[in-house]
Backbone as a chain_set.jsonl record, in Angstrom:
{"seq": "MNLGHYSQYKVSEPKVPQFKLKYRTDLDKATLVQNFEKRGWQKAQGDDDWNVYWALPWTVKNIFSDTGHRLGEMQILNHFPNHFELTRKDTMVKNIKRYKKDMEKENNPIAEKDENGGLLYMDIVPLTYILPGDYNIFTEEYKKYPNSVWIMKPTGGAQGKKIFLVNKIKQLAKWQNNRNAEPYVISRYIDQPLLVGGKKIRFENLCISNKFQASESLVLFQRLRQILQRKIYQRHV", "coords": {"N": [[8.427, -28.293, -77.536], [7.397, -27.035, -80.634], [8.154, -23.991, -81.921], [8.044, -22.913, -84.377], [8.088, -20.339, -86.818], [8.276, -18.428, -84.88], [10.521, -18.783, -83.405], [12.578, -17.286, -84.319], [12.575, -14.903, -83.093], [14.094, -13.241, -80.445], [13.98, -13.023, -76.98], [14.925, -10.427, -75.078], [16.785, -9.972, -72.045], [15.672, -7.954, -69.335], [17.319, -4.914, -68.651], [19.184, -4.425, -65.792], [19.805, -1.805, -63.679], [23.081, -0.946, -62.674], [23.988, -0.601, -59.445], [26.126, 1.059, -57.392], [27.278, 0.356, -54.281], [27.984, 2.4, -51.455], [30.412, 2.806, -48.977], [31.261, 3.462, -45.537], [33.543, 3.831, -42.845], [34.719, 3.696, -39.464], [36.996, 2.48, -38.806], [40.221, 2.008, -39.828], [40.987, -0.48, -41.126], [42.641, -3.01, -42.859], [41.427, -5.452, -43.516], [38.666, -4.898, -43.501], [38.395, -2.766, -45.414], [39.503, -3.92, -47.741], [37.691, -6.019, -48.198], [35.356, -4.571, -48.677], [36.046, -3.144, -51.024], [36.633, -5.244, -52.708], [34.161, -6.159, -53.376], [33.34, -4.231, -55.026], [32.422, -1.923, -53.883], [32.174, 1.569, -53.207], [34.03, 4.184, -51.657], [32.429, 6.367, -49.47], [31.984, 9.874, -49.794], [30.648, 12.039, -48.615], [29.087, 13.015, -45.45], [26.594, 11.799, -45.059], [26.283, 10.305, -47.29], [26.199, 7.367, -47.721], [25.813, 3.777, -47.848], [26.459, 1.513, -46.403], [27.641, 1.496, -43.188], [30.301, 0.884, -41.268], [30.616, 1.139, -38.123], [31.907, 2.387, -34.969], [30.666, 1.541, -31.676], [30.082, 3.87, -30.074], [29.964, 5.805, -32.011], [27.624, 5.182, -33.406], [25.82, 5.653, -31.358], [26.114, 8.429, -31.097], [25.152, 9.27, -33.567], [22.406, 8.883, -33.413], [21.697, 10.143, -31.094], [19.627, 12.324, -29.51], [18.949, 13.611, -31.909], [17.001, 12.821, -33.609], [17.514, 11.437, -35.881], [17.032, 9.253, -38.655], [17.549, 6.185, -40.367], [18.061, 5.892, -43.91], [16.235, 4.251, -46.601], [18.093, 2.715, -47.93], [20.239, 2.283, -46.227], [22.394, 0.793, -43.853], [23.625, -0.234, -40.642], [26.278, -1.548, -38.559], [25.712, -1.783, -35.922], [23.017, -1.583, -33.576], [21.314, 1.259, -32.212], [21.693, 1.761, -28.716], [22.344, -0.906, -28.341], [23.543, -2.241, -26.283], [21.629, -2.907, -24.464], [20.934, -5.47, -24.948], [23.339, -6.748, -25.376], [25.02, -6.501, -23.203], [25.478, -8.375, -20.243], [24.057, -7.929, -17.809], [22.023, -6.018, -18.435], [20.725, -7.429, -20.433], [19.604, -9.607, -19.019], [17.825, -8.196, -17.326], [16.068, -7.098, -19.234], [15.008, -9.391, -20.467], [13.661, -10.551, -18.311], [11.771, -8.532, -17.846], [10.387, -8.616, -20.251], [9.276, -11.183, -20.135], [7.461, -10.86, -18.007], [5.724, -8.952, -19.12], [4.638, -10.394, -21.288], [3.322, -12.452, -19.926], [1.434, -10.967, -18.516], [-0.123, -10.05, -20.61], [-1.222, -12.374, -21.434], [-0.08, -13.689, -23.571], [0.484, -16.171, -26.087], [3.136, -17.002, -26.229], [4.021, -17.032, -23.684], [3.125, -19.328, -22.573], [2.643, -22.011, -20.225], [3.808, -25.159, -18.797], [2.432, -28.199, -17.278], [3.627, -28.148, -14.814], [4.04, -25.531, -14.254], [6.178, -24.362, -15.458], [7.785, -22.312, -17.926], [7.118, -22.795, -21.348], [8.245, -21.8, -23.735], [9.793, -19.598, -23.161], [11.755, -20.111, -21.362], [14.652, -19.386, -21.349], [16.984, -18.503, -20.2], [19.122, -19.303, -17.446], [18.399, -19.208, -13.867], [19.219, -16.078, -12.639], [21.16, -13.541, -11.052], [22.152, -10.168, -10.228], [25.112, -8.91, -9.124], [26.763, -6.367, -7.149], [24.153, -5.681, -6.3], [21.961, -7.535, -6.028], [22.725, -9.144, -3.941], [21.759, -9.975, -1.337], [19.291, -11.122, -2.01], [20.176, -13.181, -3.602], [21.623, -14.775, -1.743], [19.56, -15.807, -0.195], [18.33, -17.524, -2.031], [20.466, -19.237, -2.461], [20.683, -20.569, -0.014], [18.572, -22.323, -0.114], [19.426, -24.283, -1.838], [22.11, -25.46, -1.051], [24.145, -27.032, -2.092], [24.396, -26.503, -4.722], [25.844, -25.338, -7.841], [27.176, -22.306, -9.076], [27.754, -19.815, -11.611], [29.951, -17.159, -12.256], [30.119, -14.086, -14.002], [31.613, -11.198, -15.433], [29.71, -8.228, -15.999], [30.178, -6.666, -18.276], [32.049, -8.089, -19.668], [34.059, -10.187, -21.932], [35.12, -12.831, -24.186], [35.52, -14.927, -22.443], [36.894, -14.138, -20.168], [37.797, -13.627, -16.722], [35.903, -15.272, -15.553], [34.361, -17.479, -13.269], [33.593, -20.381, -11.193], [31.22, -20.904, -8.542], [30.728, -22.383, -5.43], [30.613, -22.03, -2.784], [29.473, -19.766, -0.376], [31.244, -17.987, 0.766], [33.006, -17.314, -1.185], [32.029, -15.093, -2.325], [32.545, -12.879, -0.833], [33.668, -10.477, -1.539], [31.637, -9.056, -2.768], [29.799, -8.593, -0.83], [27.995, -6.256, 0.939], [29.257, -4.214, -0.473], [29.004, -1.802, -2.509], [30.561, -0.729, -4.44], [31.9, -2.683, -5.728], [33.104, -4.534, -8.594], [30.626, -4.976, -11.055], [28.873, -8.033, -11.479], [27.257, -10.84, -13.054], [25.513, -13.58, -11.69], [24.777, -16.872, -12.259], [22.734, -19.822, -12.172], [24.522, -22.765, -12.566], [24.6, -24.703, -15.481], [24.77, -27.943, -15.367], [24.577, -30.18, -16.955], [24.984, -29.827, -19.862], [24.21, -29.782, -23.426], [26.474, -31.539, -25.37], [28.971, -31.607, -27.915], [31.048, -33.835, -29.327], [32.097, -34.118, -26.811], [32.508, -31.572, -25.912], [31.517, -28.229, -24.941], [29.146, -26.213, -26.724], [28.333, -23.435, -28.862], [25.818, -21.499, -30.28], [25.459, -19.134, -32.804], [23.599, -16.614, -34.331], [23.929, -14.661, -36.936], [23.162, -11.644, -38.617], [22.36, -9.125, -41.065], [20.36, -6.36, -40.844], [17.959, -3.78, -41.326], [15.724, -3.546, -39.938], [14.035, -4.742, -37.051], [12.374, -7.266, -35.353], [11.294, -8.278, -32.345], [9.649, -10.475, -31.665], [9.905, -12.18, -33.88], [12.519, -12.982, -33.624], [12.38, -14.466, -31.251], [10.727, -16.57, -32.053], [12.428, -17.838, -33.871], [14.425, -18.612, -32.075], [12.937, -20.341, -30.521], [12.45, -22.464, -32.293], [15.054, -23.441, -32.659], [15.597, -24.201, -30.054], [13.777, -26.293, -29.691], [14.861, -28.198, -31.406], [17.303, -28.706, -30.118], [16.385, -29.695, -27.642], [15.227, -32.062, -28.498], [17.487, -33.435, -29.325], [18.829, -33.689, -26.886], [17.003, -35.288, -25.497], [17.076, -37.637, -27.055], [19.67, -38.378, -26.517], [19.567, -39.274, -23.901], [17.838, -41.36, -23.911]], "CA": [[7.377, -27.59, -78.282], [7.896, -26.394, -81.837], [7.679, -22.611, -81.986], [7.977, -22.512, -85.783], [8.788, -19.112, -87.214], [8.443, -17.532, -83.741], [11.82, -19.017, -82.787], [13.572, -16.318, -84.792], [12.55, -13.732, -82.238], [14.785, -13.444, -79.172], [13.502, -12.178, -75.875], [16.078, -9.877, -74.36], [16.625, -9.811, -70.605], [15.612, -6.54, -68.951], [18.567, -4.395, -68.101], [19.119, -4.033, -64.388], [20.803, -0.763, -63.445], [24.148, -1.3, -61.752], [24.026, 0.355, -58.345], [27.356, 0.917, -56.634], [27.129, 0.662, -52.864], [29.015, 3.261, -50.874], [30.682, 2.417, -47.594], [31.983, 4.352, -44.646], [33.996, 3.087, -41.676], [35.545, 4.383, -38.463], [38.196, 1.676, -38.59], [41.102, 1.915, -40.996], [41.486, -1.847, -41.084], [42.795, -3.547, -44.215], [40.455, -6.525, -43.733], [37.382, -4.286, -43.839], [38.471, -1.993, -46.653], [39.73, -4.835, -48.853], [36.446, -6.736, -48.481], [34.414, -3.631, -49.293], [36.477, -2.83, -52.383], [36.551, -6.481, -53.485], [32.777, -6.251, -53.834], [33.058, -3.119, -55.91], [31.843, -0.808, -53.163], [32.939, 2.809, -53.292], [34.137, 4.907, -50.4], [31.555, 7.541, -49.44], [32.684, 11.141, -49.623], [29.889, 12.904, -47.718], [28.753, 12.472, -44.13], [25.378, 10.987, -45.134], [26.242, 9.657, -48.602], [26.684, 6.005, -47.561], [24.83, 2.705, -47.751], [26.921, 0.633, -45.329], [28.525, 2.211, -42.271], [30.9, 0.011, -40.247], [30.904, 2.172, -37.137], [32.141, 2.033, -33.581], [29.405, 1.669, -30.922], [29.794, 5.235, -29.638], [29.586, 6.588, -33.19], [26.201, 4.914, -33.626], [25.085, 6.36, -30.308], [26.137, 9.861, -31.412], [24.33, 9.512, -34.753], [20.992, 8.895, -33.068], [21.485, 10.804, -29.814], [18.925, 13.624, -29.454], [18.908, 14.274, -33.218], [15.837, 12.361, -34.371], [17.99, 10.896, -37.154], [16.545, 7.938, -39.051], [18.261, 5.637, -41.51], [17.373, 5.847, -45.179], [15.832, 2.922, -47.032], [19.261, 1.999, -48.445], [21.333, 2.445, -45.274], [22.47, -0.161, -42.752], [24.741, -0.084, -39.713], [26.673, -2.807, -37.935], [25.238, -1.773, -34.535], [21.775, -0.892, -33.309], [21.409, 2.189, -31.084], [21.403, 1.138, -27.412], [22.458, -2.359, -28.47], [24.027, -2.808, -25.024], [20.486, -3.42, -23.717], [20.913, -6.918, -25.156], [24.683, -7.319, -25.479], [25.578, -6.582, -21.853], [24.816, -9.472, -19.545], [23.112, -7.471, -16.796], [20.853, -5.409, -19.066], [20.012, -8.482, -21.152], [18.795, -10.328, -18.037], [16.731, -7.315, -16.912], [15.103, -6.955, -20.321], [14.312, -10.662, -20.661], [12.715, -10.68, -17.197], [10.688, -7.577, -18.083], [9.606, -9.108, -21.386], [8.489, -12.318, -19.652], [6.338, -10.333, -17.224], [4.789, -8.303, -20.03], [3.935, -11.415, -22.055], [2.418, -13.148, -19.015], [0.352, -10.038, -18.209], [-0.969, -9.968, -21.804], [-1.67, -13.735, -21.769], [0.438, -13.998, -24.893], [0.786, -17.609, -26.213], [4.56, -17.297, -26.057], [4.237, -17.19, -22.244], [2.421, -20.547, -22.149], [3.36, -22.807, -19.226], [3.481, -26.581, -18.77], [1.628, -28.598, -16.122], [4.367, -27.856, -13.583], [4.199, -24.094, -14.092], [7.381, -23.88, -16.146], [7.558, -21.694, -19.23], [7.421, -23.7, -22.452], [9.0, -21.19, -24.813], [10.617, -18.479, -22.729], [12.75, -20.536, -20.378], [15.827, -19.285, -22.21], [18.178, -18.186, -19.409], [19.03, -19.878, -16.102], [18.159, -18.264, -12.779], [20.355, -15.163, -12.657], [21.119, -12.349, -10.219], [23.189, -9.187, -10.537], [25.842, -8.509, -7.917], [26.389, -6.592, -5.743], [22.809, -5.23, -5.967], [21.062, -8.631, -5.646], [23.48, -10.077, -3.074], [20.911, -10.54, -0.286], [18.296, -11.991, -2.65], [20.89, -14.387, -4.038], [21.965, -15.631, -0.601], [18.349, -16.533, 0.199], [18.18, -18.628, -2.981], [21.589, -20.161, -2.247], [20.403, -21.369, 1.184], [17.623, -23.375, -0.479], [20.169, -25.336, -2.548], [23.505, -25.179, -0.667], [25.114, -27.85, -2.832], [24.357, -26.143, -6.139], [27.001, -24.625, -8.395], [26.818, -21.087, -9.795], [28.836, -19.296, -12.451], [30.081, -15.7, -12.183], [30.66, -13.458, -15.204], [31.527, -9.732, -15.394], [28.582, -7.78, -16.823], [30.624, -6.129, -19.562], [33.211, -8.842, -20.118], [33.989, -10.96, -23.175], [36.22, -13.762, -24.474], [35.686, -15.879, -21.346], [37.814, -13.627, -19.141], [37.344, -13.327, -15.356], [34.743, -16.112, -15.248], [34.705, -18.543, -12.332], [32.474, -21.105, -10.59], [30.999, -20.645, -7.113], [29.972, -23.401, -4.698], [30.622, -21.632, -1.376], [29.065, -18.373, -0.27], [32.378, -17.16, 1.171], [33.695, -16.87, -2.394], [31.411, -13.839, -2.75], [32.759, -11.875, 0.212], [34.009, -9.209, -2.199], [30.413, -8.368, -3.184], [28.923, -8.416, 0.325], [28.0, -4.893, 1.486], [30.243, -3.401, -1.208], [28.324, -1.297, -3.687], [31.548, -0.292, -5.424], [32.538, -3.851, -6.34], [32.848, -4.698, -10.029], [29.351, -5.688, -11.252], [28.889, -9.371, -12.076], [26.025, -11.63, -13.017], [25.736, -14.93, -11.175], [23.714, -17.721, -12.802], [22.804, -21.237, -11.811], [25.349, -23.458, -13.554], [23.96, -25.811, -16.193], [25.793, -28.98, -15.196], [24.441, -31.238, -17.961], [24.682, -29.173, -21.143], [24.375, -30.564, -24.645], [27.865, -31.536, -25.802], [29.321, -32.139, -29.226], [32.419, -34.311, -29.216], [32.552, -33.949, -25.439], [32.804, -30.165, -25.629], [30.389, -27.313, -24.988], [28.96, -25.592, -28.031], [27.641, -22.147, -28.842], [25.178, -21.163, -31.546], [25.321, -17.706, -33.062], [22.83, -16.301, -35.524], [24.346, -13.321, -37.334], [22.45, -11.148, -39.779], [22.34, -7.683, -41.29], [18.983, -5.95, -41.027], [17.646, -2.42, -40.901], [14.501, -3.64, -39.154], [14.168, -5.83, -36.084], [11.138, -7.594, -34.67], [11.682, -9.18, -31.26], [8.858, -11.705, -31.697], [10.468, -13.052, -34.905], [13.736, -13.546, -33.066], [12.004, -15.476, -30.273], [10.235, -17.728, -32.803], [13.618, -18.52, -34.364], [15.067, -19.251, -30.93], [12.075, -21.439, -30.113], [12.693, -23.589, -33.205], [16.374, -23.979, -32.339], [15.493, -24.842, -28.744], [13.081, -27.564, -29.878], [15.824, -29.118, -32.004], [18.271, -29.083, -29.096], [15.706, -30.535, -26.672], [15.066, -33.372, -29.116], [18.808, -34.071, -29.29], [19.115, -34.054, -25.499], [16.144, -36.424, -25.171], [17.599, -38.825, -27.735], [20.918, -38.755, -25.883], [19.315, -39.92, -22.611], [16.975, -42.535, -24.086]], "C": [[8.002, -26.863, -79.458], [7.285, -25.005, -81.972], [7.599, -22.099, -83.417], [8.733, -21.229, -86.049], [8.962, -18.133, -86.051], [9.824, -17.674, -83.092], [12.869, -18.018, -83.237], [13.617, -15.073, -83.911], [13.194, -14.072, -80.882], [14.243, -12.461, -78.132], [14.715, -11.706, -75.086], [15.765, -9.716, -72.885], [16.561, -8.322, -70.273], [16.922, -6.098, -68.317], [18.353, -3.915, -66.674], [20.187, -2.982, -64.146], [21.821, -1.2, -62.396], [24.272, -0.21, -60.692], [25.27, 0.085, -57.51], [27.113, 1.314, -55.177], [28.295, 1.527, -52.389], [29.169, 2.91, -49.4], [31.388, 3.543, -46.842], [32.39, 3.537, -43.427], [34.827, 3.965, -40.763], [36.903, 3.712, -38.311], [38.997, 1.563, -39.876], [41.799, 0.548, -40.981], [41.513, -2.421, -42.497], [41.749, -4.613, -44.517], [39.105, -5.967, -44.158], [37.423, -3.642, -45.216], [38.639, -2.91, -47.86], [38.464, -5.604, -49.216], [35.405, -5.83, -49.114], [34.77, -3.414, -50.76], [36.435, -4.065, -53.286], [35.159, -6.667, -54.075], [32.377, -5.088, -54.733], [32.406, -1.934, -55.228], [32.763, 0.406, -53.248], [32.948, 3.509, -51.936], [33.294, 6.178, -50.464], [32.367, 8.799, -49.158], [31.965, 12.064, -48.631], [29.547, 12.221, -46.414], [27.55, 11.518, -44.193], [25.279, 10.194, -46.433], [26.824, 8.256, -48.521], [25.513, 5.032, -47.502], [25.159, 1.753, -46.61], [27.924, 1.412, -44.474], [29.005, 1.225, -41.213], [31.443, 0.931, -39.159], [31.227, 1.587, -35.771], [30.854, 2.266, -32.79], [29.076, 3.097, -30.522], [29.474, 6.157, -30.818], [28.098, 6.424, -33.483], [25.36, 5.663, -32.603], [25.011, 7.85, -30.605], [25.24, 10.198, -32.601], [22.862, 9.7, -34.364], [20.674, 9.686, -31.8], [20.873, 12.193, -29.988], [18.859, 14.339, -30.805], [17.669, 13.902, -34.014], [16.224, 11.756, -35.702], [17.403, 9.512, -37.411], [17.314, 7.479, -40.282], [17.4, 5.712, -42.764], [17.046, 4.42, -45.563], [17.016, 2.076, -47.488], [20.471, 2.188, -47.539], [21.244, 1.396, -44.177], [23.717, 0.115, -41.931], [25.079, -1.437, -39.121], [26.301, -2.862, -36.461], [23.861, -1.115, -34.493], [22.007, 0.121, -32.193], [20.988, 1.486, -29.786], [21.479, -0.388, -27.469], [22.901, -3.025, -27.175], [22.876, -3.31, -24.15], [20.346, -4.93, -23.883], [22.3, -7.535, -25.154], [25.443, -7.312, -24.16], [24.784, -7.605, -21.055], [23.775, -8.995, -18.544], [21.853, -6.865, -17.417], [20.052, -6.437, -19.868], [19.083, -9.239, -20.204], [17.596, -9.486, -17.603], [15.651, -7.23, -17.991], [14.341, -8.244, -20.596], [13.284, -10.878, -19.557], [11.516, -9.76, -17.4], [9.778, -8.069, -19.211], [8.728, -10.286, -20.972], [7.255, -11.833, -18.889], [5.283, -9.698, -18.124], [3.973, -9.334, -20.809], [2.947, -12.191, -21.18], [1.204, -12.275, -18.699], [-0.638, -9.956, -19.377], [-1.579, -11.313, -22.185], [-1.257, -14.118, -23.188], [0.784, -15.491, -24.971], [2.256, -17.951, -25.992], [4.914, -17.479, -24.584], [3.515, -18.422, -21.696], [3.294, -21.375, -21.211], [2.932, -24.277, -19.296], [2.701, -26.907, -17.494], [2.317, -28.322, -14.786], [4.599, -26.362, -13.359], [5.434, -23.528, -14.754], [7.048, -23.318, -17.512], [7.983, -22.638, -20.344], [8.392, -23.095, -23.456], [9.992, -20.115, -24.349], [11.58, -18.832, -21.606], [14.105, -20.574, -21.07], [17.099, -18.876, -21.476], [18.028, -18.831, -18.04], [18.753, -18.79, -15.065], [19.398, -17.397, -12.584], [20.105, -13.97, -11.745], [22.278, -11.436, -10.603], [23.815, -8.714, -9.234], [26.628, -7.233, -8.175], [24.947, -6.283, -5.398], [21.891, -6.321, -5.446], [21.702, -9.596, -4.653], [22.568, -10.743, -2.042], [19.857, -11.483, -0.859], [18.955, -13.299, -3.075], [21.175, -15.32, -2.871], [20.75, -16.418, -0.112], [18.114, -17.724, -0.725], [19.265, -19.68, -2.762], [21.303, -21.094, -1.066], [19.432, -22.508, 0.888], [18.328, -24.571, -1.11], [21.66, -25.148, -2.273], [24.554, -25.971, -1.437], [25.149, -27.508, -4.329], [25.601, -25.365, -6.539], [26.494, -23.442, -9.21], [28.023, -20.61, -10.6], [28.788, -17.772, -12.445], [30.726, -15.163, -13.454], [30.57, -11.941, -15.056], [30.477, -9.238, -16.38], [29.013, -7.294, -18.203], [31.806, -6.874, -20.139], [32.977, -9.588, -21.425], [35.176, -11.916, -23.231], [36.508, -14.702, -23.309], [36.588, -15.419, -20.221], [37.091, -13.368, -17.82], [36.064, -14.073, -14.999], [35.178, -17.216, -14.278], [33.439, -19.163, -11.745], [32.426, -20.84, -9.094], [30.219, -21.809, -6.513], [29.973, -23.147, -3.195], [30.341, -20.134, -1.301], [30.23, -17.458, 0.102], [33.19, -16.675, -0.036], [33.173, -15.51, -2.868], [31.588, -12.724, -1.727], [33.043, -10.495, -0.38], [32.766, -8.395, -2.535], [29.438, -8.131, -2.03], [29.088, -7.008, 0.895], [29.04, -4.001, 0.813], [29.617, -2.963, -2.525], [29.288, -0.87, -4.791], [32.274, -1.457, -6.099], [32.2, -3.938, -7.817], [31.559, -5.486, -10.238], [29.537, -7.011, -11.996], [27.465, -9.889, -12.163], [26.396, -13.01, -12.492], [24.528, -15.773, -11.569], [23.874, -19.143, -12.308], [23.526, -21.987, -12.933], [24.58, -24.628, -14.169], [24.971, -26.956, -16.244], [25.664, -30.134, -16.176], [24.076, -30.61, -19.305], [24.798, -30.155, -22.304], [25.812, -30.422, -25.129], [27.987, -32.087, -27.219], [30.788, -32.547, -29.164], [32.985, -34.117, -27.826], [32.849, -32.515, -25.056], [31.528, -29.327, -25.713], [30.335, -26.636, -26.353], [28.228, -24.259, -27.859], [27.086, -21.877, -30.231], [25.084, -19.647, -31.657], [24.554, -17.518, -34.362], [23.129, -14.851, -35.893], [23.595, -12.893, -38.582], [22.621, -9.636, -39.883], [20.902, -7.294, -41.601], [18.816, -4.506, -40.611], [16.301, -2.366, -40.186], [14.633, -4.831, -38.221], [12.847, -6.033, -35.364], [11.449, -8.649, -33.618], [10.936, -10.499, -31.32], [9.403, -12.687, -32.724], [11.733, -13.723, -34.387], [13.415, -14.653, -32.077], [11.462, -16.727, -30.954], [11.401, -18.534, -33.339], [14.312, -19.265, -33.24], [14.267, -20.463, -30.467], [12.317, -22.671, -30.983], [14.029, -24.251, -32.889], [16.327, -24.743, -31.025], [14.807, -26.199, -28.857], [14.013, -28.618, -30.46], [16.795, -29.63, -30.953], [17.632, -29.989, -28.047], [15.531, -31.947, -27.203], [16.381, -34.145, -29.073], [19.149, -34.534, -27.878], [18.296, -35.271, -25.087], [16.69, -37.71, -25.794], [18.875, -39.326, -27.083], [20.676, -39.561, -24.613], [18.411, -41.152, -22.742], [17.81, -43.783, -24.279]], "O": [[9.004, -26.164, -79.31], [6.072, -24.854, -82.118], [7.141, -20.981, -83.652], [9.856, -21.039, -85.582], [9.681, -17.141, -86.172], [10.252, -16.807, -82.33], [13.928, -17.904, -82.62], [14.565, -14.29, -83.97], [12.857, -15.082, -80.264], [14.079, -11.266, -78.379], [15.438, -12.511, -74.499], [14.645, -9.374, -72.506], [17.297, -7.519, -70.848], [17.54, -6.832, -67.545], [17.465, -3.11, -66.391], [21.366, -3.242, -64.385], [21.46, -1.757, -61.359], [24.609, 0.936, -60.987], [25.436, -1.013, -56.979], [26.784, 2.463, -54.883], [29.427, 1.397, -52.856], [28.187, 2.742, -48.677], [32.01, 4.431, -47.425], [31.656, 2.64, -43.016], [35.544, 4.857, -41.215], [37.839, 4.293, -37.762], [38.496, 1.076, -40.89], [43.018, 0.447, -40.844], [40.533, -2.33, -43.236], [41.236, -4.682, -45.634], [38.47, -6.498, -45.069], [36.593, -3.935, -46.077], [37.993, -2.706, -48.888], [38.184, -5.821, -50.395], [34.652, -6.261, -49.988], [33.905, -3.49, -51.633], [36.225, -3.944, -54.493], [35.0, -7.26, -55.142], [31.223, -4.976, -55.149], [31.893, -1.035, -55.895], [33.982, 0.27, -53.349], [31.986, 3.428, -51.173], [33.425, 6.971, -51.397], [33.318, 8.778, -48.376], [32.62, 12.795, -47.886], [29.693, 11.007, -46.277], [27.503, 10.535, -43.453], [24.296, 9.486, -46.652], [27.829, 7.967, -49.17], [24.388, 5.398, -47.16], [24.264, 1.247, -45.932], [28.925, 1.92, -44.979], [28.228, 0.781, -40.368], [32.563, 1.435, -39.248], [30.869, 0.451, -35.46], [30.034, 3.096, -33.181], [27.92, 3.511, -30.615], [28.795, 7.169, -30.65], [27.4, 7.396, -33.771], [24.322, 6.235, -32.935], [23.971, 8.474, -30.395], [24.639, 11.271, -32.647], [22.167, 10.558, -34.91], [19.504, 9.878, -31.469], [21.496, 13.107, -30.529], [18.726, 15.562, -30.84], [17.32, 14.58, -34.98], [15.37, 11.573, -36.57], [17.291, 8.698, -36.494], [17.683, 8.287, -41.134], [16.175, 5.609, -42.698], [17.521, 3.478, -44.927], [16.952, 0.848, -47.44], [21.603, 2.247, -48.02], [20.169, 1.136, -43.636], [24.72, 0.622, -42.433], [24.271, -2.365, -39.171], [26.544, -3.875, -35.805], [23.572, -0.207, -35.273], [22.823, -0.131, -31.305], [20.033, 0.709, -29.777], [20.77, -1.079, -26.739], [22.674, -4.218, -26.975], [23.107, -4.056, -23.198], [19.716, -5.593, -23.06], [22.428, -8.742, -24.949], [26.418, -8.048, -24.013], [23.562, -7.689, -21.179], [22.708, -9.6, -18.439], [20.741, -7.161, -16.979], [18.83, -6.325, -19.969], [17.923, -9.488, -20.531], [16.478, -9.995, -17.521], [14.459, -7.286, -17.688], [13.155, -8.202, -20.925], [12.17, -11.331, -19.82], [10.377, -10.157, -17.157], [8.556, -7.952, -19.131], [7.578, -10.387, -21.398], [6.148, -12.329, -19.098], [4.085, -9.886, -17.911], [2.764, -9.176, -20.975], [1.861, -12.547, -21.636], [0.08, -12.772, -18.621], [-1.842, -9.811, -19.167], [-2.356, -11.4, -23.136], [-2.0, -14.788, -23.906], [1.329, -16.033, -24.009], [2.579, -19.074, -25.608], [5.975, -18.013, -24.26], [3.317, -18.54, -20.486], [4.514, -21.439, -21.37], [1.849, -24.6, -19.783], [2.351, -26.011, -16.725], [1.661, -28.27, -13.745], [5.265, -25.967, -12.402], [5.713, -22.336, -14.627], [6.131, -23.796, -18.18], [9.07, -23.214, -20.298], [9.265, -23.791, -23.973], [10.924, -19.772, -25.077], [12.153, -17.946, -20.972], [14.645, -21.645, -21.346], [18.182, -18.898, -22.062], [16.916, -18.903, -17.517], [18.862, -17.599, -15.357], [20.498, -17.915, -12.388], [18.991, -13.451, -11.671], [23.253, -11.869, -11.218], [23.133, -8.186, -8.355], [27.113, -7.021, -9.287], [24.527, -6.593, -4.283], [21.116, -6.079, -4.521], [21.268, -10.742, -4.536], [22.606, -11.964, -1.893], [19.563, -12.522, -0.269], [18.38, -14.378, -2.931], [20.991, -16.531, -2.991], [20.883, -17.558, 0.334], [17.744, -18.805, -0.268], [19.003, -20.878, -2.867], [21.643, -22.276, -1.113], [19.462, -23.54, 1.557], [17.903, -25.715, -0.951], [22.401, -24.724, -3.16], [25.731, -25.61, -1.429], [25.855, -28.156, -5.101], [26.312, -24.813, -5.699], [25.51, -23.555, -9.942], [29.164, -20.962, -10.301], [27.727, -17.17, -12.607], [31.731, -15.691, -13.93], [29.545, -11.438, -14.595], [30.364, -9.774, -17.482], [28.296, -7.488, -19.184], [32.501, -6.35, -21.01], [31.866, -9.624, -21.954], [36.109, -11.823, -22.433], [37.618, -15.221, -23.195], [37.007, -16.232, -19.397], [35.934, -12.947, -17.799], [35.237, -13.572, -14.236], [36.241, -17.814, -14.448], [32.362, -18.569, -11.786], [33.45, -20.585, -8.46], [29.164, -22.18, -7.028], [29.416, -23.927, -2.422], [30.898, -19.343, -2.063], [30.203, -16.269, -0.218], [33.973, -15.732, 0.081], [33.794, -14.857, -3.707], [30.858, -11.734, -1.755], [32.697, -9.473, 0.213], [32.832, -7.167, -2.582], [28.376, -7.539, -2.223], [30.187, -6.616, 1.287], [29.633, -3.135, 1.456], [29.695, -3.671, -3.529], [28.882, -0.672, -5.937], [33.151, -1.249, -6.937], [31.143, -3.476, -8.248], [31.403, -6.562, -9.661], [30.253, -7.093, -12.993], [26.579, -9.435, -11.438], [27.461, -13.541, -12.809], [23.391, -15.427, -11.25], [24.983, -19.614, -12.059], [23.176, -21.854, -14.106], [23.987, -25.439, -13.457], [25.902, -26.945, -17.049], [26.547, -30.989, -16.232], [22.983, -30.838, -19.824], [25.406, -31.218, -22.178], [26.311, -29.307, -25.281], [27.195, -32.927, -27.648], [31.666, -31.705, -28.972], [34.196, -33.968, -27.656], [33.389, -32.264, -23.978], [30.593, -29.657, -26.443], [31.348, -26.507, -27.041], [27.592, -24.007, -26.835], [27.79, -22.009, -31.232], [24.679, -18.968, -30.714], [24.829, -18.179, -35.363], [22.643, -13.925, -35.243], [23.411, -13.689, -39.503], [22.979, -8.965, -38.915], [20.294, -7.841, -42.521], [19.449, -4.05, -39.659], [15.797, -1.289, -39.868], [15.275, -5.823, -38.567], [12.27, -5.087, -34.827], [11.821, -9.775, -33.948], [11.524, -11.547, -31.054], [9.379, -13.896, -32.491], [11.987, -14.892, -34.677], [14.099, -15.676, -32.056], [11.71, -17.837, -30.484], [11.388, -19.763, -33.281], [14.739, -20.407, -33.413], [14.834, -21.482, -30.071], [12.382, -23.79, -30.475], [14.125, -25.478, -32.853], [16.94, -25.802, -30.892], [15.211, -27.154, -28.192], [13.97, -29.784, -30.065], [17.084, -30.825, -30.891], [18.26, -30.95, -27.602], [15.668, -32.918, -26.458], [16.397, -35.349, -28.819], [19.686, -35.625, -27.685], [18.802, -36.174, -24.42], [16.756, -38.747, -25.133], [19.153, -40.525, -27.08], [21.475, -40.434, -24.273], [18.244, -41.902, -21.78], [17.263, -44.873, -24.442]]}, "num_chains": 1, "name": "protein.A"}
């Protein structure tokens, strides 16, 4: 298009103010500090004069504990208060079970079931018990399927440590009538998982957000689950 004499006029881009983010961290780690400074972030001088706070879990707990403190619109943390409700294995299982019951009670579509009574969208964890508290309940389930395999994991563990398989009830003698035993979760072992290159896989979805909506997270998980189910079906056809 010929703009004629209008072409002599130049439209200038609006100036966007340069805002320097300020960071704070509990960890004097070169990897963190170098990445912050590489992005031009400045180290915060005041207790509340920060935009990004890379904090230890107990620091986050102290920030919000009994103070009524709320984050500003331009503040984010690397942990949510009480995040252990989802990051510890025992509390995660309890909360998922509670959420399932609440959704079923409300007749929420996310609690829809198939013709066999199985949950379509919320069947996201295998049958799980917490030992030693659920020992007697677990043994009743074990008797129904004596040849099944179960997997034991410490409730607060990580990095695959202290995990083992169980196929005989005598392996759990340590947790029988012993309330002081180290707490573990025991789950039905998934013996035919989806493999990539003959190896187990793990999907992680990491994000930074100052707001969290559980329903949005479940929708995302539902989409991923549908993809994986399709892959498993194609593998067996």
